[in-house]
C-alpha positions in Angstrom: 97.5 -87.8 26.6 100.0 -85.6 27.6 100.2 -84.2 31.2 98.9 -81.0 30.5 95.9 -82.3 29.3 94.8 -84.9 31.6 91.6 -83.8 33.5 92.5 -81.9 36.8 90.1 -83.8 38.8 91.6 -87.5 38.8 95.0 -85.6 39.8 93.5 -83.8 42.8 91.6 -86.3 44.5 94.6 -88.2 43.8 96.9 -85.0 45.4 94.6 -84.2 48.2 94.6 -87.9 48.9 98.3 -88.0 49.5 98.8 -85.3 50.2 95.8 -85.9 53.8 97.8 -90.0 54.0 100.9 -88.7 55.1 100.2 -85.3 57.0 98.1 -88.4 58.9 100.0 -91.0 59.6 103.6 -89.8 60.1 103.6 -88.7 62.6 102.0 -92.0 63.9 105.5 -93.3 63.9 106.5 -91.7 66.7 102.6 -92.0 69.1 102.8 -95.9 69.9 102.8 -94.7 73.7 100.2 -92.4 73.4 98.0 -94.7 71.8 98.2 -97.2 74.2 98.1 -94.5 76.9 94.7 -93.0 75.8 92.8 -96.4 74.1 94.3 -98.8 76.6 96.4 -101.9 76.8 99.7 -100.5 75.2 99.9 -101.5 72.4 102.0 -105.3 72.6 102.7 -106.1 68.4 104.9 -103.5 67.6 106.1 -104.9 64.5 101.8 -105.1 63.0 102.1 -101.3 63.9 104.6 -100.1 62.4 104.2 -102.3 60.0 100.5 -100.7 59.0 101.9 -97.4 59.1 104.9 -98.0 56.5 102.7 -100.2 54.1 100.3 -97.0 54.3 102.8 -94.7 53.9 104.2 -95.8 50.6 100.4 -96.0 49.1 100.1 -92.4 50.0 103.5 -91.8 48.1 101.7 -94.6 45.6 99.3 -91.6 45.2 101.0 -88.8 45.0 102.6 -90.2 41.3 99.0 -91.5 39.9 98.6 -87.7 40.4 101.5 -86.7 39.1 100.1 -88.8 35.8 97.3 -89.4 35.6 96.3 -91.5 32.4 99.6 -93.2 32.4 98.8 -94.8 35.7 94.8 -94.8 35.2 95.4 -99.6 35.2 96.9 -99.0 39.3 94.0 -97.1 39.7 91.3 -100.6 40.1 94.3 -100.9 43.0 94.3 -98.6 45.0 90.5 -99.4 45.4 91.6 -101.8 47.0 94.0 -100.4 49.7 91.0 -98.0 50.8 88.2 -101.2 51.1 91.7 -102.9 53.0 91.2 -100.3 55.9 87.5 -98.5 56.1 84.7 -101.6 55.7 86.7 -103.2 58.9 86.8 -100.6 61.1 83.3 -100.3 60.0 82.1 -102.8 61.1 84.6 -102.9 64.2 82.6 -100.3 65.7 79.3 -101.6 65.1 80.5 -104.0 67.1 81.7 -101.7 69.4 85.4 -102.4 69.4 86.2 -99.2 68.2 84.7 -95.7 68.7 83.7 -93.2 66.8 86.8 -91.5 65.7 88.1 -94.9 64.2 85.2 -94.7 62.4 85.1 -91.6 60.8 88.6 -92.3 59.4 87.2 -95.5 58.0 84.4 -93.4 56.5 86.4 -91.6 54.9 88.8 -94.3 53.0 84.7 -94.7 52.6 84.7 -91.8 50.3 88.7 -91.8 49.4 87.8 -95.2 47.3 85.1 -93.6 46.3 86.5 -90.6 44.8 89.6 -93.1 43.6 86.4 -94.6 41.2 85.0 -91.4 40.1 88.7 -90.7 39.1 89.3 -93.8 36.6 86.1 -92.7 35.3 86.9 -89.2 34.7 90.5 -90.3 33.1 90.9 -91.7 29.9 92.8 -94.4 28.2 96.4 -93.3 27.7 97.4 -93.9 24.2 99.0 -96.8 23.6 103.0 -96.3 22.6 105.1 -97.6 20.0 106.2 -101.5 19.9 103.4 -101.7 22.9 99.7 -104.2 22.0 96.0 -103.5 23.5 
């Protein structure tokens, strides 16, 4: 299926998710000290902090790649659900325990919403036709 023939909804879901994620995550590279001041204690293991940001940024780029050709990358879409399930439920559980504030819980809930939209995008994306020489 050509890019033009692919449904617009999956392209938009993944494009919006990728752009939103980059806008939210990239500034965090410069906020380690501020986060420590605003929400003590200070970050004691910066490798986890920067590793989390780096992996998350990489996934946002993957979302943008998927948005370019959803049918081609349809097999990768279920993996994106896992990316959203890694943060959303954990944050909501931590919030219920009083271990994170409401703002962080909102980001967790938004991740769950995006995960649900990713499932919808997968359902709305037809399988790409087999290429010559491929077996199904």
